[in-house]
VEXMITI-386285 format. One record per residue (C-alpha): residue in three letters; chain; x, y, z. Coordinates in steps of 0.25 Angstrom, whole numbers. Layout:
N
REC / ALA / A / X / Y / Z
...
This chain:
448
REC / UNK / A / 56 / -93 / -30
REC / UNK / A / 65 / -81 / -31
REC / UNK / A / 62 / -68 / -24
REC / UNK / A / 64 / -62 / -38
REC / UNK / A / 53 / -70 / -44
REC / UNK / A / 45 / -60 / -52
REC / UNK / A / 32 / -68 / -52
REC / UNK / A / 26 / -77 / -41
REC / UNK / A / 17 / -89 / -43
REC / UNK / A / 6 / -86 / -34
REC / UNK / A / -2 / -98 / -38
REC / UNK / A / 7 / -110 / -35
REC / UNK / A / 17 / -114 / -24
REC / UNK / A / 20 / -109 / -10
REC / UNK / A / 14 / -96 / -5
REC / UNK / A / 22 / -90 / 7
REC / UNK / A / 34 / -88 / -1
REC / UNK / A / 27 / -82 / -13
REC / UNK / A / 19 / -72 / -5
REC / UNK / A / 32 / -67 / 1
REC / UNK / A / 39 / -66 / -12
REC / UNK / A / 27 / -58 / -17
REC / UNK / A / 25 / -50 / -5
REC / UNK / A / 39 / -45 / -1
REC / UNK / A / 42 / -38 / -15
REC / UNK / A / 28 / -32 / -14
REC / UNK / A / 30 / -27 / 1
REC / UNK / A / 43 / -21 / -4
REC / UNK / A / 36 / -15 / -16
REC / UNK / A / 26 / -9 / -6
REC / UNK / A / 38 / -4 / 3
REC / UNK / A / 44 / 3 / -9
REC / UNK / A / 31 / 10 / -11
REC / UNK / A / 31 / 15 / 3
REC / UNK / A / 45 / 19 / 1
REC / UNK / A / 40 / 30 / -8
REC / UNK / A / 33 / 37 / 4
REC / UNK / A / 44 / 32 / 14
REC / UNK / A / 55 / 39 / 6
REC / UNK / A / 46 / 52 / 5
REC / UNK / A / 45 / 52 / 21
REC / UNK / A / 60 / 48 / 23
REC / UNK / A / 65 / 59 / 13
REC / UNK / A / 56 / 70 / 18
REC / UNK / A / 59 / 66 / 33
REC / UNK / A / 74 / 68 / 31
REC / UNK / A / 73 / 80 / 22
REC / UNK / A / 61 / 88 / 26
REC / UNK / A / 57 / 83 / 40
REC / UNK / A / 45 / 77 / 47
REC / UNK / A / 35 / 87 / 42
REC / UNK / A / 37 / 82 / 28
REC / UNK / A / 36 / 68 / 33
REC / UNK / A / 23 / 71 / 40
REC / UNK / A / 18 / 77 / 27
REC / UNK / A / 21 / 65 / 18
REC / UNK / A / 16 / 56 / 29
REC / UNK / A / 2 / 63 / 30
REC / UNK / A / 0 / 59 / 15
REC / UNK / A / 3 / 44 / 17
REC / UNK / A / -11 / 40 / 20
REC / UNK / A / -16 / 47 / 7
REC / UNK / A / -5 / 42 / -1
REC / UNK / A / -6 / 28 / 4
REC / UNK / A / -21 / 28 / 2
REC / UNK / A / -19 / 31 / -13
REC / UNK / A / -8 / 20 / -14
REC / UNK / A / -18 / 10 / -7
REC / UNK / A / -28 / 14 / -18
REC / UNK / A / -19 / 10 / -29
REC / UNK / A / -13 / -3 / -22
REC / UNK / A / -27 / -7 / -19
REC / UNK / A / -32 / -6 / -33
REC / UNK / A / -20 / -12 / -38
REC / UNK / A / -23 / -24 / -29
REC / UNK / A / -35 / -26 / -38
REC / UNK / A / -27 / -27 / -50
REC / UNK / A / -17 / -37 / -43
REC / UNK / A / -29 / -46 / -39
REC / UNK / A / -36 / -46 / -53
REC / UNK / A / -23 / -48 / -61
REC / UNK / A / -18 / -59 / -51
REC / UNK / A / -32 / -66 / -52
REC / UNK / A / -31 / -66 / -67
REC / UNK / A / -17 / -71 / -67
REC / UNK / A / -21 / -82 / -57
REC / UNK / A / -33 / -86 / -66
REC / UNK / A / -24 / -85 / -78
REC / UNK / A / -33 / -74 / -85
REC / UNK / A / -21 / -67 / -91
REC / UNK / A / -28 / -58 / -100
REC / UNK / A / -37 / -53 / -89
REC / UNK / A / -25 / -51 / -80
REC / UNK / A / -18 / -42 / -91
REC / UNK / A / -31 / -34 / -93
REC / UNK / A / -31 / -32 / -78
REC / UNK / A / -17 / -27 / -79
REC / UNK / A / -21 / -16 / -89
REC / UNK / A / -34 / -12 / -81
REC / UNK / A / -25 / -11 / -68
REC / UNK / A / -15 / -2 / -75
REC / UNK / A / -26 / 7 / -80
REC / UNK / A / -33 / 8 / -66
REC / UNK / A / -19 / 11 / -60
REC / UNK / A / -18 / 23 / -69
REC / UNK / A / -32 / 28 / -67
REC / UNK / A / -32 / 27 / -52
REC / UNK / A / -18 / 33 / -51
REC / UNK / A / -21 / 46 / -58
REC / UNK / A / -35 / 47 / -52
REC / UNK / A / -29 / 47 / -38
REC / UNK / A / -17 / 56 / -42
REC / UNK / A / -27 / 67 / -46
REC / UNK / A / -37 / 64 / -35
REC / UNK / A / -26 / 65 / -25
REC / UNK / A / -23 / 79 / -28
REC / UNK / A / -37 / 84 / -23
REC / UNK / A / -36 / 76 / -10
REC / UNK / A / -22 / 81 / -5
REC / UNK / A / -26 / 93 / 2
REC / UNK / A / -39 / 88 / 8
REC / UNK / A / -31 / 76 / 13
REC / UNK / A / -21 / 85 / 21
REC / UNK / A / -33 / 93 / 26
REC / UNK / A / -40 / 81 / 31
REC / UNK / A / -28 / 76 / 38
REC / UNK / A / -25 / 90 / 45
REC / UNK / A / -11 / 90 / 41
REC / UNK / A / -3 / 101 / 47
REC / UNK / A / -1 / 113 / 36
REC / UNK / A / 14 / 112 / 36
REC / UNK / A / 13 / 97 / 33
REC / UNK / A / 1 / 98 / 24
REC / UNK / A / 9 / 106 / 13
REC / UNK / A / 19 / 96 / 13
REC / UNK / A / 9 / 84 / 12
REC / UNK / A / 2 / 91 / 1
REC / UNK / A / 14 / 93 / -8
REC / UNK / A / 18 / 78 / -6
REC / UNK / A / 4 / 73 / -8
REC / UNK / A / 1 / 81 / -21
REC / UNK / A / 13 / 76 / -27
REC / UNK / A / 13 / 62 / -23
REC / UNK / A / -1 / 60 / -28
REC / UNK / A / 4 / 60 / -42
REC / UNK / A / 11 / 47 / -40
REC / UNK / A / -3 / 40 / -39
REC / UNK / A / -3 / 36 / -54
REC / UNK / A / 11 / 29 / -52
REC / UNK / A / 7 / 23 / -39
REC / UNK / A / -6 / 17 / -45
REC / UNK / A / 2 / 12 / -57
REC / UNK / A / 13 / 6 / -48
REC / UNK / A / 3 / -2 / -39
REC / UNK / A / -6 / -7 / -50
REC / UNK / A / 7 / -11 / -58
REC / UNK / A / 13 / -18 / -46
REC / UNK / A / 0 / -25 / -44
REC / UNK / A / 0 / -31 / -58
REC / UNK / A / 14 / -37 / -56
REC / UNK / A / 10 / -43 / -42
REC / UNK / A / -2 / -49 / -48
REC / UNK / A / 7 / -59 / -55
REC / UNK / A / 16 / -61 / -43
REC / UNK / A / 27 / -51 / -47
REC / UNK / A / 30 / -41 / -35
REC / UNK / A / 45 / -39 / -40
REC / UNK / A / 42 / -29 / -52
REC / UNK / A / 34 / -19 / -43
REC / UNK / A / 45 / -19 / -33
REC / UNK / A / 55 / -16 / -43
REC / UNK / A / 47 / -5 / -49
REC / UNK / A / 45 / 2 / -36
REC / UNK / A / 59 / 0 / -31
REC / UNK / A / 64 / 9 / -42
REC / UNK / A / 54 / 19 / -38
REC / UNK / A / 58 / 19 / -24
REC / UNK / A / 72 / 22 / -27
REC / UNK / A / 68 / 33 / -36
REC / UNK / A / 59 / 39 / -26
REC / UNK / A / 69 / 39 / -15
REC / UNK / A / 79 / 46 / -24
REC / UNK / A / 69 / 56 / -29
REC / UNK / A / 65 / 59 / -15
REC / UNK / A / 78 / 63 / -10
REC / UNK / A / 80 / 72 / -23
REC / UNK / A / 67 / 78 / -23
REC / UNK / A / 66 / 82 / -8
REC / UNK / A / 78 / 91 / -10
REC / UNK / A / 75 / 95 / -24
REC / UNK / A / 61 / 101 / -22
REC / UNK / A / 58 / 112 / -12
REC / UNK / A / 46 / 104 / -8
REC / UNK / A / 52 / 91 / -3
REC / UNK / A / 39 / 84 / -1
REC / UNK / A / 35 / 86 / -15
REC / UNK / A / 48 / 81 / -20
REC / UNK / A / 47 / 67 / -13
REC / UNK / A / 32 / 66 / -18
REC / UNK / A / 37 / 69 / -32
REC / UNK / A / 48 / 58 / -31
REC / UNK / A / 37 / 48 / -27
REC / UNK / A / 29 / 51 / -39
REC / UNK / A / 41 / 49 / -49
REC / UNK / A / 46 / 37 / -42
REC / UNK / A / 32 / 29 / -41
REC / UNK / A / 30 / 33 / -56
REC / UNK / A / 43 / 25 / -59
REC / UNK / A / 38 / 12 / -52
REC / UNK / A / 25 / 13 / -60
REC / UNK / A / 32 / 15 / -73
REC / UNK / A / 41 / 3 / -70
REC / UNK / A / 30 / -7 / -68
REC / UNK / A / 22 / -1 / -80
REC / UNK / A / 34 / -5 / -89
REC / UNK / A / 35 / -19 / -82
REC / UNK / A / 20 / -21 / -85
REC / UNK / A / 22 / -17 / -100
REC / UNK / A / 33 / -27 / -101
REC / UNK / A / 26 / -38 / -94
REC / UNK / A / 24 / -50 / -103
REC / UNK / A / 12 / -56 / -95
REC / UNK / A / -2 / -52 / -90
REC / UNK / A / 4 / -40 / -84
REC / UNK / A / 8 / -34 / -97
REC / UNK / A / 3 / -19 / -98
REC / UNK / A / 0 / -13 / -112
REC / UNK / A / -6 / 1 / -113
REC / UNK / A / -14 / -3 / -125
REC / UNK / A / -21 / -13 / -117
REC / UNK / A / -25 / -4 / -105
REC / UNK / A / -40 / -5 / -103
REC / UNK / A / -49 / -4 / -91
REC / UNK / A / -54 / -18 / -92
REC / UNK / A / -67 / -15 / -84
REC / UNK / A / -69 / -29 / -77
REC / UNK / A / -55 / -30 / -73
REC / UNK / A / -54 / -16 / -68
REC / UNK / A / -66 / -18 / -60
REC / UNK / A / -61 / -30 / -54
REC / UNK / A / -47 / -23 / -51
REC / UNK / A / -55 / -12 / -44
REC / UNK / A / -64 / -21 / -37
REC / UNK / A / -53 / -28 / -30
REC / UNK / A / -43 / -16 / -29
REC / UNK / A / -52 / -5 / -24
REC / UNK / A / -56 / -12 / -11
REC / UNK / A / -41 / -15 / -9
REC / UNK / A / -38 / 0 / -12
REC / UNK / A / -49 / 4 / -2
REC / UNK / A / -43 / -5 / 9
REC / UNK / A / -29 / 1 / 7
REC / UNK / A / -35 / 15 / 7
REC / UNK / A / -43 / 12 / 20
REC / UNK / A / -30 / 11 / 27
REC / UNK / A / -26 / 24 / 22
REC / UNK / A / -39 / 32 / 24
REC / UNK / A / -38 / 27 / 39
REC / UNK / A / -24 / 32 / 39
REC / UNK / A / -28 / 45 / 34
REC / UNK / A / -37 / 47 / 47
REC / UNK / A / -25 / 42 / 55
REC / UNK / A / -16 / 52 / 48
REC / UNK / A / -25 / 63 / 52
REC / UNK / A / -24 / 59 / 66
REC / UNK / A / -9 / 58 / 65
REC / UNK / A / -9 / 72 / 60
REC / UNK / A / -16 / 77 / 72
REC / UNK / A / -4 / 72 / 81
REC / UNK / A / 6 / 81 / 74
REC / UNK / A / 18 / 80 / 64
REC / UNK / A / 26 / 70 / 72
REC / UNK / A / 15 / 60 / 72
REC / UNK / A / 13 / 63 / 57
REC / UNK / A / 28 / 61 / 54
REC / UNK / A / 28 / 48 / 62
REC / UNK / A / 16 / 42 / 55
REC / UNK / A / 22 / 45 / 42
REC / UNK / A / 35 / 38 / 45
REC / UNK / A / 27 / 26 / 52
REC / UNK / A / 18 / 25 / 40
REC / UNK / A / 29 / 23 / 31
REC / UNK / A / 35 / 12 / 39
REC / UNK / A / 21 / 5 / 41
REC / UNK / A / 18 / 5 / 26
REC / UNK / A / 31 / -2 / 24
REC / UNK / A / 27 / -13 / 34
REC / UNK / A / 13 / -13 / 27
REC / UNK / A / 20 / -16 / 14
REC / UNK / A / 22 / -31 / 19
REC / UNK / A / 8 / -32 / 23
REC / UNK / A / 2 / -27 / 10
REC / UNK / A / 12 / -36 / 2
REC / UNK / A / 8 / -49 / 8
REC / UNK / A / -7 / -44 / 7
REC / UNK / A / -5 / -41 / -8
REC / UNK / A / 2 / -54 / -10
REC / UNK / A / -10 / -62 / -4
REC / UNK / A / -19 / -54 / -13
REC / UNK / A / -11 / -57 / -26
REC / UNK / A / -8 / -72 / -23
REC / UNK / A / -23 / -74 / -19
REC / UNK / A / -27 / -67 / -32
REC / UNK / A / -19 / -76 / -41
REC / UNK / A / -23 / -89 / -34
REC / UNK / A / -38 / -84 / -33
REC / UNK / A / -38 / -82 / -48
REC / UNK / A / -32 / -96 / -49
REC / UNK / A / -43 / -101 / -39
REC / UNK / A / -33 / -107 / -29
REC / UNK / A / -41 / -103 / -16
REC / UNK / A / -33 / -111 / -6
REC / UNK / A / -20 / -105 / -11
REC / UNK / A / -27 / -91 / -9
REC / UNK / A / -30 / -95 / 6
REC / UNK / A / -15 / -99 / 8
REC / UNK / A / -10 / -86 / 2
REC / UNK / A / -18 / -78 / 12
REC / UNK / A / -13 / -86 / 24
REC / UNK / A / 2 / -84 / 19
REC / UNK / A / 0 / -70 / 16
REC / UNK / A / -5 / -67 / 30
REC / UNK / A / 6 / -75 / 37
REC / UNK / A / 17 / -69 / 29
REC / UNK / A / 11 / -55 / 30
REC / UNK / A / 11 / -55 / 45
REC / UNK / A / 25 / -61 / 46
REC / UNK / A / 32 / -51 / 37
REC / UNK / A / 24 / -39 / 42
REC / UNK / A / 26 / -42 / 57
REC / UNK / A / 41 / -44 / 55
REC / UNK / A / 42 / -31 / 47
REC / UNK / A / 34 / -23 / 58
REC / UNK / A / 43 / -28 / 69
REC / UNK / A / 56 / -24 / 61
REC / UNK / A / 51 / -11 / 58
REC / UNK / A / 48 / -8 / 73
REC / UNK / A / 61 / -13 / 77
REC / UNK / A / 68 / -3 / 68
REC / UNK / A / 58 / 8 / 69
REC / UNK / A / 67 / 19 / 74
REC / UNK / A / 77 / 17 / 63
REC / UNK / A / 66 / 17 / 52
REC / UNK / A / 59 / 30 / 58
REC / UNK / A / 72 / 37 / 58
REC / UNK / A / 73 / 36 / 43
REC / UNK / A / 61 / 44 / 42
REC / UNK / A / 62 / 54 / 54
REC / UNK / A / 70 / 55 / 67
REC / UNK / A / 61 / 65 / 74
REC / UNK / A / 59 / 58 / 88
REC / UNK / A / 44 / 61 / 89
REC / UNK / A / 42 / 56 / 75
REC / UNK / A / 50 / 43 / 78
REC / UNK / A / 42 / 41 / 91
REC / UNK / A / 29 / 42 / 85
REC / UNK / A / 33 / 33 / 73
REC / UNK / A / 37 / 22 / 82
REC / UNK / A / 24 / 23 / 89
REC / UNK / A / 16 / 22 / 76
REC / UNK / A / 24 / 10 / 72
REC / UNK / A / 21 / 2 / 84
REC / UNK / A / 7 / 3 / 82
REC / UNK / A / 7 / 2 / 66
REC / UNK / A / 19 / -6 / 62
REC / UNK / A / 19 / -16 / 73
REC / UNK / A / 5 / -20 / 70
REC / UNK / A / 5 / -18 / 55
REC / UNK / A / 5 / -33 / 53
REC / UNK / A / -10 / -33 / 56
REC / UNK / A / -12 / -27 / 43
REC / UNK / A / -7 / -40 / 37
REC / UNK / A / -20 / -46 / 40
REC / UNK / A / -28 / -35 / 33
REC / UNK / A / -19 / -36 / 20
REC / UNK / A / -18 / -51 / 19
REC / UNK / A / -33 / -54 / 21
REC / UNK / A / -38 / -42 / 13
REC / UNK / A / -28 / -45 / 2
REC / UNK / A / -32 / -60 / 2
REC / UNK / A / -47 / -56 / 0
REC / UNK / A / -43 / -46 / -11
REC / UNK / A / -35 / -57 / -19
REC / UNK / A / -49 / -65 / -20
REC / UNK / A / -55 / -52 / -25
REC / UNK / A / -62 / -49 / -12
REC / UNK / A / -58 / -35 / -9
REC / UNK / A / -69 / -26 / -5
REC / UNK / A / -73 / -32 / 9
REC / UNK / A / -58 / -32 / 14
REC / UNK / A / -57 / -18 / 10
REC / UNK / A / -70 / -14 / 18
REC / UNK / A / -66 / -21 / 30
REC / UNK / A / -53 / -14 / 29
REC / UNK / A / -60 / -1 / 28
REC / UNK / A / -68 / -4 / 41
REC / UNK / A / -57 / -10 / 49
REC / UNK / A / -46 / 0 / 45
REC / UNK / A / -53 / 13 / 43
REC / UNK / A / -64 / 11 / 52
REC / UNK / A / -56 / 7 / 64
REC / UNK / A / -46 / 18 / 62
REC / UNK / A / -57 / 29 / 61
REC / UNK / A / -64 / 24 / 73
REC / UNK / A / -50 / 24 / 81
REC / UNK / A / -47 / 38 / 76
REC / UNK / A / -60 / 44 / 81
REC / UNK / A / -61 / 36 / 94
REC / UNK / A / -48 / 31 / 100
REC / UNK / A / -38 / 41 / 94
REC / UNK / A / -48 / 53 / 97
REC / UNK / A / -48 / 48 / 112
REC / UNK / A / -33 / 47 / 112
REC / UNK / A / -26 / 54 / 101
REC / UNK / A / -12 / 49 / 102
REC / UNK / A / -3 / 43 / 91
REC / UNK / A / -3 / 30 / 98
REC / UNK / A / -18 / 28 / 98
REC / UNK / A / -19 / 33 / 83
REC / UNK / A / -9 / 22 / 79
REC / UNK / A / -17 / 11 / 86
REC / UNK / A / -27 / 13 / 75
REC / UNK / A / -19 / 5 / 65
REC / UNK / A / -17 / -9 / 72
REC / UNK / A / -32 / -8 / 77
REC / UNK / A / -38 / -6 / 63
REC / UNK / A / -29 / -16 / 57
REC / UNK / A / -33 / -27 / 67
REC / UNK / A / -48 / -24 / 65
REC / UNK / A / -47 / -24 / 50
REC / UNK / A / -38 / -37 / 50
REC / UNK / A / -48 / -44 / 59
REC / UNK / A / -60 / -41 / 49
REC / UNK / A / -52 / -45 / 37
REC / UNK / A / -48 / -59 / 43
REC / UNK / A / -63 / -61 / 45
REC / UNK / A / -67 / -57 / 31
REC / UNK / A / -56 / -65 / 25
REC / UNK / A / -60 / -78 / 32
REC / UNK / A / -75 / -75 / 28
REC / UNK / A / -70 / -73 / 14
REC / UNK / A / -62 / -86 / 13
REC / UNK / A / -73 / -94 / 19
REC / UNK / A / -82 / -90 / 7
REC / UNK / A / -72 / -91 / -4
REC / UNK / A / -74 / -102 / -14
REC / UNK / A / -62 / -112 / -13
REC / UNK / A / -64 / -117 / -27
């Protein structure tokens, strides 16, 4: 099988190699998505300094929370379409494509409008210093208008992945990343407000990627073919997409809600800590791209095989997804730490910022492979259509542990190191609970 294969047969043959071929383009696609924010931080850090970097970084938790909403909902689309394909219900799969595209448009514009009203309260809650808050507000108000395009891209990409195609979403996004980087350099100098310029570049660029995938869907000759004349809500399918996707969205948003609380504590430690966290978050998210890719691969492979009622193969998929996830993520985390200084200097060379960034990376990047357990087991259960309980456990484990930590351990010793320790502790607790839930779920899963 060539690495350039457009579609992967998930129902037959060996698994480990197909999971890698599916996951690596998916991870690279997610990495390119992160490059939109990374490019903003890099350009602002080089042209406008650490205050602009801190301003953009303050917005990361809210922006990522909105993106997680779309990614989670689109996973519902991925599961429903993949199960229909596995069961050879092709007309139903095509109906799910149209329902998903309509849901993407509605949710994207709704969030873009709603977001305009939460910008200022968000900055007030986080107690952002006034000279940074004005920059944060300018960036966020503009960035929010990319929500419809981000929603469309994620849903369209999920449609292609449901049939085993991770190449098309990658190509569409690669074009946008190149455009974004070019526009960033141009706009940061062309506009008096450089922060507004880089946000506008993101809006334009991500819209291009959504448009590229839309054209590919309209030209698709199979179940993915999209026709505006056939757009319809399809209530049963829409309900199933939301039933599976909403808990997945909630699970991703829980991480971000807890990160909002951590961000407020970081802001209390000053601009250097804010800038360091902005830089480290960009790096952490790149490592997480691998974790999430193997988790999504497990979801998609299990969805098709569960649709075909091949339960034993579903169990093998979970095993290989976890092994591969741990191996790839651990190697990547170690490499990132080895070259940490060189990576950080690309963003900013302020000695205090570099020192704090390194500190955070030892707590977060080194122990980030623990998240592989969370993503693989939650993703596996989602592939069967069992989505709510993993999300609830994630809510309890991630958000609950971090809130308790912030108002006990961190209040007792309010240092940067103790604040960062909340990440691996919450991952460990959540991962343990999900392992127990998965074993219970599998024991009660019919084998026929």
